MIDO-942926 format. One record per residue: residue number from 0; chain; residue in three letters; x, y, z negated of N, C-alpha, C in turn. Coordinates in steps of 0.2 Angstrom, whole numbers, plus 2048, in hexadecimal, padded with zeros to 3 digits. Layout:
<recs>
<rec k="NUM" c="A" r="ALA" n_u="X" n_v="Y" n_w="Z" ca_u="X" ca_v="Y" ca_w="Z" c_u="X" c_v="Y" c_w="Z"/>
...
</recs>
This chain:
<recs>
<rec k="0" c="A" r="GLN" n_u="7BB" n_v="7EC" n_w="850" ca_u="7B9" ca_v="7ED" ca_w="849" c_u="7C0" c_v="7ED" c_w="844"/>
<rec k="1" c="A" r="VAL" n_u="7C0" n_v="7F2" n_w="841" ca_u="7C7" ca_v="7F3" ca_w="83D" c_u="7C5" c_v="7F1" c_w="836"/>
<rec k="2" c="A" r="GLN" n_u="7CB" n_v="7ED" n_w="834" ca_u="7CB" ca_v="7EC" ca_w="82C" c_u="7D1" c_v="7EB" c_w="829"/>
<rec k="3" c="A" r="VAL" n_u="7D2" n_v="7F0" n_w="824" ca_u="7D8" ca_v="7F0" ca_w="821" c_u="7D6" c_v="7ED" c_w="81A"/>
<rec k="4" c="A" r="VAL" n_u="7D9" n_v="7E7" n_w="818" ca_u="7D8" ca_v="7E3" ca_w="812" c_u="7DE" c_v="7E5" c_w="80D"/>
<rec k="5" c="A" r="GLU" n_u="7DE" n_v="7E7" n_w="807" ca_u="7E2" ca_v="7E6" ca_w="803" c_u="7E1" c_v="7E1" c_w="7FE"/>
<rec k="6" c="A" r="SER" n_u="7E6" n_v="7DE" n_w="7FB" ca_u="7E6" ca_v="7D9" ca_w="7F6" c_u="7EB" c_v="7D9" c_w="7F1"/>
<rec k="7" c="A" r="GLY" n_u="7EA" n_v="7D6" n_w="7EC" ca_u="7F0" ca_v="7D5" ca_w="7E6" c_u="7EF" c_v="7D9" c_w="7E0"/>
<rec k="8" c="A" r="GLY" n_u="7EA" n_v="7DD" n_w="7E0" ca_u="7EA" ca_v="7E0" ca_w="7DA" c_u="7E6" c_v="7DB" c_w="7D4"/>
<rec k="9" c="A" r="ASP" n_u="7E9" n_v="7DE" n_w="7CD" ca_u="7E7" ca_v="7D9" ca_w="7C8" c_u="7E8" c_v="7DD" c_w="7C2"/>
<rec k="10" c="A" r="LEU" n_u="7E7" n_v="7D9" n_w="7BD" ca_u="7E9" ca_v="7DD" ca_w="7B7" c_u="7EF" c_v="7D9" c_w="7B4"/>
<rec k="11" c="A" r="VAL" n_u="7F5" n_v="7DD" n_w="7B2" ca_u="7FB" ca_v="7DA" ca_w="7B0" c_u="7FE" c_v="7DF" c_w="7AA"/>
<rec k="12" c="A" r="GLN" n_u="802" n_v="7DC" n_w="7A7" ca_u="804" ca_v="7DF" ca_w="7A0" c_u="809" c_v="7E3" c_w="7A2"/>
<rec k="13" c="A" r="PRO" n_u="80B" n_v="7E9" n_w="79D" ca_u="810" ca_v="7ED" ca_w="7A0" c_u="817" c_v="7E9" c_w="7A0"/>
<rec k="14" c="A" r="GLY" n_u="81B" n_v="7EB" n_w="7A5" ca_u="821" ca_v="7E7" ca_w="7A7" c_u="820" c_v="7E3" c_w="7AD"/>
<rec k="15" c="A" r="GLY" n_u="819" n_v="7E1" n_w="7AD" ca_u="818" ca_v="7DB" ca_w="7B2" c_u="819" c_v="7DD" c_w="7BA"/>
<rec k="16" c="A" r="SER" n_u="817" n_v="7D8" n_w="7BD" ca_u="818" ca_v="7DA" ca_w="7C5" c_u="812" c_v="7D9" c_w="7C9"/>
<rec k="17" c="A" r="LEU" n_u="810" n_v="7DB" n_w="7CF" ca_u="80C" ca_v="7DA" ca_w="7D3" c_u="80E" c_v="7DC" c_w="7D9"/>
<rec k="18" c="A" r="ARG" n_u="80B" n_v="7D7" n_w="7DF" ca_u="80C" ca_v="7D9" ca_w="7E5" c_u="806" c_v="7DA" c_w="7E9"/>
<rec k="19" c="A" r="LEU" n_u="804" n_v="7DF" n_w="7ED" ca_u="800" ca_v="7E2" ca_w="7F0" c_u="801" c_v="7DF" c_w="7F7"/>
<rec k="20" c="A" r="SER" n_u="7FC" n_v="7DF" n_w="7FB" ca_u="7FC" ca_v="7DD" ca_w="803" c_u="7F7" c_v="7E1" c_w="806"/>
<rec k="21" c="A" r="CYS" n_u="7F8" n_v="7E3" n_w="80C" ca_u="7F4" ca_v="7E5" ca_w="811" c_u="7F3" c_v="7E3" c_w="817"/>
<rec k="22" c="A" r="VAL" n_u="7EE" n_v="7E0" n_w="819" ca_u="7ED" ca_v="7DE" ca_w="820" c_u="7E9" c_v="7E3" c_w="825"/>
<rec k="23" c="A" r="VAL" n_u="7EB" n_v="7E5" n_w="82A" ca_u="7E7" ca_v="7E9" ca_w="82E" c_u="7E5" c_v="7E4" c_w="835"/>
<rec k="24" c="A" r="SER" n_u="7DF" n_v="7E5" n_w="836" ca_u="7DC" ca_v="7E0" ca_w="83B" c_u="7D8" c_v="7E5" c_w="83F"/>
<rec k="25" c="A" r="ALA" n_u="7DC" n_v="7E6" n_w="845" ca_u="7D8" ca_v="7EC" ca_w="849" c_u="7DA" c_v="7EA" c_w="851"/>
<rec k="26" c="A" r="SER" n_u="7D5" n_v="7EA" n_w="855" ca_u="7D6" ca_v="7E7" ca_w="85C" c_u="7DC" c_v="7EE" c_w="85E"/>
<rec k="27" c="A" r="ARG" n_u="7E2" n_v="7EB" n_w="862" ca_u="7E7" ca_v="7EE" ca_w="866" c_u="7EA" c_v="7F3" c_w="861"/>
<rec k="28" c="A" r="PHE" n_u="7EA" n_v="7F3" n_w="85B" ca_u="7EC" ca_v="7F7" ca_w="857" c_u="7F3" c_v="7F4" c_w="855"/>
<rec k="29" c="A" r="ARG" n_u="7F8" n_v="7FB" n_w="856" ca_u="7FF" ca_v="7F9" ca_w="855" c_u="802" c_v="7FD" c_w="84F"/>
<rec k="30" c="A" r="VAL" n_u="804" n_v="7FB" n_w="84A" ca_u="805" ca_v="7FF" ca_w="844" c_u="80C" c_v="802" c_w="845"/>
<rec k="31" c="A" r="TYR" n_u="80D" n_v="809" n_w="843" ca_u="812" ca_v="80C" ca_w="843" c_u="815" c_v="80D" c_w="83B"/>
<rec k="32" c="A" r="ALA" n_u="810" n_v="80F" n_w="838" ca_u="811" ca_v="810" ca_w="830" c_u="80C" c_v="80D" c_w="82C"/>
<rec k="33" c="A" r="MET" n_u="80F" n_v="80A" n_w="826" ca_u="80A" ca_v="808" ca_w="821" c_u="80D" c_v="80C" c_w="81B"/>
<rec k="34" c="A" r="ASN" n_u="807" n_v="80E" n_w="817" ca_u="808" ca_v="812" ca_w="812" c_u="804" c_v="80F" c_w="80C"/>
<rec k="35" c="A" r="TRP" n_u="806" n_v="810" n_w="805" ca_u="802" ca_v="80E" ca_w="7FF" c_u="801" c_v="814" c_w="7FB"/>
<rec k="36" c="A" r="HIS" n_u="7FA" n_v="817" n_w="7FA" ca_u="7F9" ca_v="81C" ca_w="7F6" c_u="7F5" c_v="818" c_w="7EF"/>
<rec k="37" c="A" r="ARG" n_u="7F4" n_v="81E" n_w="7EC" ca_u="7F0" ca_v="81C" ca_w="7E6" c_u="7ED" c_v="822" c_w="7E3"/>
<rec k="38" c="A" r="GLN" n_u="7E8" n_v="821" n_w="7E0" ca_u="7E2" ca_v="826" ca_w="7DC" c_u="7E0" c_v="824" c_w="7D7"/>
<rec k="39" c="A" r="ALA" n_u="7E2" n_v="828" n_w="7D2" ca_u="7DE" ca_v="826" ca_w="7CB" c_u="7D8" c_v="82B" c_w="7CB"/>
<rec k="40" c="A" r="PRO" n_u="7D2" n_v="828" n_w="7C7" ca_u="7CD" ca_v="82C" ca_w="7C5" c_u="7CD" c_v="834" c_w="7C5"/>
<rec k="41" c="A" r="GLY" n_u="7CB" n_v="839" n_w="7C8" ca_u="7CB" ca_v="840" ca_w="7C6" c_u="7D2" c_v="842" c_w="7C9"/>
<rec k="42" c="A" r="LYS" n_u="7D6" n_v="83F" n_w="7CD" ca_u="7DC" ca_v="841" ca_w="7CF" c_u="7DD" c_v="840" c_w="7D6"/>
<rec k="43" c="A" r="GLN" n_u="7E2" n_v="844" n_w="7DA" ca_u="7E3" ca_v="844" ca_w="7E1" c_u="7E6" c_v="83D" c_w="7E2"/>
<rec k="44" c="A" r="ARG" n_u="7E5" n_v="83A" n_w="7E8" ca_u="7E8" ca_v="836" ca_w="7EC" c_u="7F0" c_v="837" c_w="7EC"/>
<rec k="45" c="A" r="GLU" n_u="7F3" n_v="833" n_w="7EA" ca_u="7FB" ca_v="834" ca_w="7EB" c_u="7FE" c_v="82F" c_w="7EF"/>
<rec k="46" c="A" r="LEU" n_u="804" n_v="830" n_w="7F3" ca_u="807" ca_v="82B" ca_w="7F6" c_u="80C" c_v="829" c_w="7F2"/>
<rec k="47" c="A" r="VAL" n_u="80D" n_v="822" n_w="7F1" ca_u="811" ca_v="81D" ca_w="7EE" c_u="816" c_v="81A" c_w="7F2"/>
<rec k="48" c="A" r="ALA" n_u="816" n_v="818" n_w="7F8" ca_u="81B" ca_v="816" ca_w="7FB" c_u="818" c_v="816" c_w="803"/>
<rec k="49" c="A" r="GLY" n_u="81E" n_v="817" n_w="808" ca_u="81C" ca_v="816" ca_w="80F" c_u="822" c_v="812" c_w="812"/>
<rec k="50" c="A" r="ILE" n_u="820" n_v="810" n_w="818" ca_u="826" ca_v="80C" ca_w="81C" c_u="823" c_v="80D" c_w="824"/>
<rec k="51" c="A" r="THR" n_u="827" n_v="80E" n_w="828" ca_u="826" ca_v="80E" ca_w="82F" c_u="82B" c_v="808" c_w="833"/>
<rec k="52" c="A" r="THR" n_u="828" n_v="807" n_w="839" ca_u="82C" ca_v="804" ca_w="83C" c_u="833" c_v="804" c_w="83E"/>
<rec k="53" c="A" r="HIS" n_u="834" n_v="80A" n_w="83E" ca_u="83C" ca_v="80C" ca_w="83F" c_u="840" c_v="80F" c_w="83A"/>
<rec k="54" c="A" r="GLY" n_u="83D" n_v="811" n_w="834" ca_u="840" ca_v="815" ca_w="830" c_u="841" c_v="810" c_w="829"/>
<rec k="55" c="A" r="TYR" n_u="844" n_v="813" n_w="824" ca_u="844" ca_v="812" ca_w="81D" c_u="83E" c_v="812" c_w="81A"/>
<rec k="56" c="A" r="PRO" n_u="83D" n_v="80E" n_w="815" ca_u="839" ca_v="80F" ca_w="811" c_u="839" c_v="816" c_w="80C"/>
<rec k="57" c="A" r="GLU" n_u="834" n_v="818" n_w="80A" ca_u="833" ca_v="81E" ca_w="806" c_u="82F" c_v="81D" c_w="7FF"/>
<rec k="58" c="A" r="TYR" n_u="831" n_v="81F" n_w="7FA" ca_u="82E" ca_v="81F" ca_w="7F4" c_u="82D" c_v="825" c_w="7F0"/>
<rec k="59" c="A" r="ALA" n_u="826" n_v="825" n_w="7EC" ca_u="825" ca_v="82A" ca_w="7E8" c_u="82B" c_v="82A" c_w="7E2"/>
<rec k="60" c="A" r="ASP" n_u="82D" n_v="830" n_w="7DF" ca_u="831" ca_v="82F" ca_w="7DA" c_u="82F" c_v="82B" c_w="7D4"/>
<rec k="61" c="A" r="PHE" n_u="829" n_v="82A" n_w="7D3" ca_u="826" ca_v="827" ca_w="7CD" c_u="826" c_v="820" c_w="7CE"/>
<rec k="62" c="A" r="VAL" n_u="828" n_v="81E" n_w="7D4" ca_u="828" ca_v="816" ca_w="7D4" c_u="82F" c_v="813" c_w="7D7"/>
<rec k="63" c="A" r="LYS" n_u="834" n_v="819" n_w="7D9" ca_u="839" ca_v="816" ca_w="7DB" c_u="83E" c_v="812" c_w="7D5"/>
<rec k="64" c="A" r="GLY" n_u="840" n_v="80D" n_w="7D9" ca_u="845" ca_v="807" ca_w="7D4" c_u="83F" c_v="802" c_w="7D2"/>
<rec k="65" c="A" r="ARG" n_u="838" n_v="803" n_w="7D3" ca_u="835" ca_v="7FE" ca_w="7D1" c_u="830" c_v="7FB" c_w="7D6"/>
<rec k="66" c="A" r="PHE" n_u="82E" n_v="7FF" n_w="7DB" ca_u="829" ca_v="7FC" ca_w="7DF" c_u="82E" c_v="7FB" c_w="7E6"/>
<rec k="67" c="A" r="ALA" n_u="82B" n_v="7F7" n_w="7EA" ca_u="830" ca_v="7F5" ca_w="7F1" c_u="829" c_v="7F4" c_w="7F6"/>
<rec k="68" c="A" r="ILE" n_u="82A" n_v="7F8" n_w="7FB" ca_u="825" ca_v="7F8" ca_w="801" c_u="828" c_v="7F4" c_w="807"/>
<rec k="69" c="A" r="SER" n_u="825" n_v="7F0" n_w="80A" ca_u="827" ca_v="7EB" ca_w="80F" c_u="821" c_v="7EA" c_w="815"/>
<rec k="70" c="A" r="ARG" n_u="824" n_v="7E8" n_w="81B" ca_u="81F" ca_v="7E6" ca_w="820" c_u="821" c_v="7DF" c_w="822"/>
<rec k="71" c="A" r="ASP" n_u="81C" n_v="7DC" n_w="826" ca_u="81E" ca_v="7D6" ca_w="829" c_u="81F" c_v="7D8" c_w="830"/>
<rec k="72" c="A" r="SER" n_u="825" n_v="7D6" n_w="832" ca_u="827" ca_v="7D8" ca_w="839" c_u="822" c_v="7D5" c_w="83E"/>
<rec k="73" c="A" r="GLY" n_u="820" n_v="7DA" n_w="843" ca_u="81B" ca_v="7D7" ca_w="849" c_u="815" c_v="7D7" c_w="845"/>
<rec k="74" c="A" r="GLU" n_u="813" n_v="7D8" n_w="840" ca_u="80C" ca_v="7D6" ca_w="83C" c_u="80A" c_v="7DE" c_w="839"/>
<rec k="75" c="A" r="ASN" n_u="803" n_v="7DD" n_w="83A" ca_u="800" ca_v="7E4" ca_w="837" c_u="7FF" c_v="7E2" c_w="830"/>
<rec k="76" c="A" r="THR" n_u="803" n_v="7E0" n_w="82C" ca_u="803" ca_v="7DD" ca_w="825" c_u="809" c_v="7E2" c_w="822"/>
<rec k="77" c="A" r="GLY" n_u="808" n_v="7E4" n_w="81B" ca_u="80C" ca_v="7E7" ca_w="817" c_u="80B" c_v="7E4" c_w="810"/>
<rec k="78" c="A" r="HIS" n_u="811" n_v="7E6" n_w="80C" ca_u="811" ca_v="7E4" ca_w="805" c_u="814" c_v="7EA" c_w="802"/>
<rec k="79" c="A" r="LEU" n_u="811" n_v="7EA" n_w="7FA" ca_u="814" ca_v="7EE" ca_w="7F6" c_u="816" c_v="7EA" c_w="7F0"/>
<rec k="80" c="A" r="GLN" n_u="81C" n_v="7E9" n_w="7EE" ca_u="81E" ca_v="7E5" ca_w="7E8" c_u="81E" c_v="7EA" c_w="7E3"/>
<rec k="81" c="A" r="MET" n_u="81B" n_v="7E9" n_w="7DE" ca_u="81C" ca_v="7EE" ca_w="7D7" c_u="81E" c_v="7EA" c_w="7D2"/>
<rec k="82" c="A" r="ASN" n_u="823" n_v="7EC" n_w="7CF" ca_u="826" ca_v="7EA" ca_w="7CA" c_u="827" c_v="7EF" c_w="7C3"/>
<rec k="83" c="A" r="ASP" n_u="829" n_v="7EB" n_w="7BE" ca_u="828" ca_v="7EF" ca_w="7B8" c_u="823" c_v="7F5" c_w="7B7"/>
<rec k="84" c="A" r="LEU" n_u="81D" n_v="7F2" n_w="7B8" ca_u="817" ca_v="7F6" ca_w="7B9" c_u="815" c_v="7F9" c_w="7B1"/>
<rec k="85" c="A" r="LYS" n_u="813" n_v="7FF" n_w="7B2" ca_u="812" ca_v="804" ca_w="7AD" c_u="80A" c_v="804" c_w="7AB"/>
<rec k="86" c="A" r="PRO" n_u="808" n_v="807" n_w="7A6" ca_u="800" ca_v="808" ca_w="7A6" c_u="7FF" c_v="80D" c_w="7A9"/>
<rec k="87" c="A" r="GLU" n_u="803" n_v="813" n_w="7AB" ca_u="801" ca_v="818" ca_w="7AE" c_u="801" c_v="817" c_w="7B6"/>
<rec k="88" c="A" r="ASP" n_u="803" n_v="810" n_w="7B8" ca_u="801" ca_v="80E" ca_w="7BF" c_u="7FA" c_v="80B" c_w="7C1"/>
<rec k="89" c="A" r="THR" n_u="7F7" n_v="80B" n_w="7BB" ca_u="7F0" ca_v="808" ca_w="7BC" c_u="7EB" c_v="80E" c_w="7BF"/>
<rec k="90" c="A" r="THR" n_u="7E8" n_v="80B" n_w="7C5" ca_u="7E4" ca_v="80F" ca_w="7CA" c_u="7E3" c_v="809" c_w="7CF"/>
<rec k="91" c="A" r="VAL" n_u="7E0" n_v="80D" n_w="7D4" ca_u="7DE" ca_v="80A" ca_w="7DB" c_u="7E3" c_v="80C" c_w="7E0"/>
<rec k="92" c="A" r="TYR" n_u="7E5" n_v="805" n_w="7E3" ca_u="7EB" ca_v="807" ca_w="7E8" c_u="7E9" c_v="806" c_w="7EF"/>
<rec k="93" c="A" r="TYR" n_u="7EA" n_v="80A" n_w="7F4" ca_u="7E6" ca_v="80A" ca_w="7FB" c_u="7EC" c_v="80A" c_w="7FF"/>
<rec k="94" c="A" r="CYS" n_u="7EC" n_v="805" n_w="804" ca_u="7EF" ca_v="804" ca_w="80A" c_u="7ED" c_v="809" c_w="810"/>
<rec k="95" c="A" r="HIS" n_u="7F2" n_v="80D" n_w="813" ca_u="7F0" ca_v="811" ca_w="818" c_u="7F5" c_v="810" c_w="81E"/>
<rec k="96" c="A" r="ALA" n_u="7F3" n_v="80D" n_w="823" ca_u="7F5" ca_v="80B" ca_w="829" c_u="7F6" c_v="811" c_w="830"/>
<rec k="97" c="A" r="LYS" n_u="7FA" n_v="811" n_w="831" ca_u="7FC" ca_v="817" ca_w="838" c_u="7FE" c_v="813" c_w="83D"/>
<rec k="98" c="A" r="GLY" n_u="7FB" n_v="815" n_w="843" ca_u="7FD" ca_v="811" ca_w="84A" c_u="7FA" c_v="813" c_w="850"/>
<rec k="99" c="A" r="THR" n_u="7FA" n_v="80F" n_w="855" ca_u="7F6" ca_v="812" ca_w="85B" c_u="7F2" c_v="80B" c_w="85D"/>
<rec k="100" c="A" r="VAL" n_u="7ED" n_v="80E" n_w="860" ca_u="7E8" ca_v="80A" ca_w="863" c_u="7E9" c_v="80D" c_w="86C"/>
<rec k="101" c="A" r="GLY" n_u="7EC" n_v="80A" n_w="870" ca_u="7ED" ca_v="80C" ca_w="876" c_u="7F2" c_v="812" c_w="876"/>
<rec k="102" c="A" r="ASP" n_u="7F0" n_v="818" n_w="878" ca_u="7F3" ca_v="81E" ca_w="878" c_u="7F1" c_v="822" c_w="872"/>
<rec k="103" c="A" r="ALA" n_u="7ED" n_v="820" n_w="86E" ca_u="7E9" ca_v="824" ca_w="869" c_u="7ED" c_v="822" c_w="862"/>
<rec k="104" c="A" r="MET" n_u="7EE" n_v="828" n_w="85E" ca_u="7F1" ca_v="827" ca_w="858" c_u="7EB" c_v="826" c_w="853"/>
<rec k="105" c="A" r="VAL" n_u="7EB" n_v="821" n_w="84F" ca_u="7E6" ca_v="81F" ca_w="849" c_u="7E8" c_v="81E" c_w="843"/>
<rec k="106" c="A" r="ASP" n_u="7E4" n_v="81F" n_w="83E" ca_u="7E6" ca_v="81D" ca_w="838" c_u="7E1" c_v="81A" c_w="834"/>
<rec k="107" c="A" r="TYR" n_u="7E1" n_v="815" n_w="830" ca_u="7DC" ca_v="810" ca_w="82D" c_u="7DE" c_v="810" c_w="825"/>
<rec k="108" c="A" r="TRP" n_u="7D8" n_v="811" n_w="820" ca_u="7DA" ca_v="810" ca_w="81A" c_u="7D6" c_v="80A" c_w="818"/>
<rec k="109" c="A" r="GLY" n_u="7D9" n_v="807" n_w="813" ca_u="7D5" ca_v="801" ca_w="810" c_u="7D0" c_v="803" c_w="809"/>
<rec k="110" c="A" r="GLN" n_u="7CE" n_v="7FE" n_w="807" ca_u="7C8" ca_v="800" ca_w="801" c_u="7CC" c_v="800" c_w="7FC"/>
<rec k="111" c="A" r="GLY" n_u="7D2" n_v="7FE" n_w="7FA" ca_u="7D5" ca_v="7FF" ca_w="7F3" c_u="7D5" c_v="7F8" c_w="7F0"/>
<rec k="112" c="A" r="THR" n_u="7DB" n_v="7F7" n_w="7EC" ca_u="7DA" ca_v="7F2" ca_w="7E8" c_u="7DC" c_v="7F5" c_w="7E2"/>
<rec k="113" c="A" r="GLN" n_u="7D9" n_v="7F2" n_w="7DC" ca_u="7DB" ca_v="7F4" ca_w="7D5" c_u="7E0" c_v="7F1" c_w="7D1"/>
<rec k="114" c="A" r="VAL" n_u="7E5" n_v="7F5" n_w="7CE" ca_u="7EA" ca_v="7F4" ca_w="7CB" c_u="7E8" c_v="7F6" c_w="7C4"/>
<rec k="115" c="A" r="THR" n_u="7E9" n_v="7F2" n_w="7BF" ca_u="7E8" ca_v="7F3" ca_w="7B8" c_u="7EE" c_v="7F2" c_w="7B4"/>
<rec k="116" c="A" r="VAL" n_u="7F2" n_v="7F5" n_w="7B0" ca_u="7F8" ca_v="7F3" ca_w="7AD" c_u="7F6" c_v="7F4" c_w="7A5"/>
<rec k="117" c="A" r="SER" n_u="7F6" n_v="7EF" n_w="7A1" ca_u="7F3" ca_v="7F0" ca_w="79A" c_u="7F5" c_v="7EA" c_w="797"/>
<rec k="118" c="A" r="SER" n_u="7F7" n_v="7EC" n_w="790" ca_u="7F8" ca_v="7E5" ca_w="78C" c_u="7F2" c_v="7E4" c_w="788"/>
</recs>
């Protein structure tokens, strides 16, 4: 059974910070990449940040300098540190984990965590 659980979403004032976490529980799953996406109502899902086991982190232009993505070494756990949050960052954030189960490439999505930036 696969579980992808995001946490850390909350209501925060503009300029504030939040730290999202993603834990992937899946038998024999070895994560290769962990990405964070977000999707506002009526809009397409967009990539916010991504990180692989071997590469450098990548960020969408609209979060560069404010967000930082990380992974716990050897664990199927990732984080998204969000600083200087703006009202336009308000939406649901999703964790997307890519990796392998044996020789098969697989990917899993979480259910999302709500981030609301408002005064």
